[in-house]
N, C-alpha and C positions, 0 to 999 in steps of 0.2 A: 163952126163951134161943132166938135165931134160928138156923138151919141156916147153914152156911159153903156157899154155894153157888159153884162156881167158873164164872163166865158169861164169854163171851169175845164180843168184837164180830164180828157177823154169826152166833154161834150159837145155837141154839134156848133158848128160855126154859124157865121151869119149867111143870110140868102144870098145867091149868086145866081148869074145866068149860066147856063150848063156849058160846058164846052163839049167838043165833038166826042170826046169818049164817054161822056156822062151820056149825052143824047144816045149814042150807041147800045149803052148798057139800058136806058128805058125801052128803046125801039125793039131790042132783043126780048122784053120781058111783056109786049103788047098781046101776044095772044093767050098767055096765064093770065092777064089782068082781063081781058075780054071772056075768058072761061069762068073766070070767079065771078064776074058780074053779070053772065048768063046773057051777054048781048055784046054785038060789034060794036066799036066806037069810030064814030064818022070823022072825028078829029083825034089826034094822040098826039098832042106837042108838048115837049118839056117845057115850062115857062120858067122856073126858079129850080134850083135844087140846094139843100145844105148838107154837109157832110161830116163826118164824125170818123176820127181813125181810133181804132181800137187794135183788135188781134186781125186787122184786114181794115176795111173801109165800108162804113155804111151810107147810104144816100138815102135822103127822102126827097121826093120830086113833088112839084106842083104842077099838074098836067091840064091841059086845055082842050 
């Protein structure tokens, strides 16, 4: 049975395991995240990602 997912044009897609390119994006942001948090992250691993295509690409990551 498939889940009934309400998708909208321009909305975020479903949660997926990040691919190598998405992991690279997140890894490149680690120092900015640590600066924003005011501390170093002992672990910084992408667990899941949702993406949105607009005039470019937006990503939301779940990080462990």
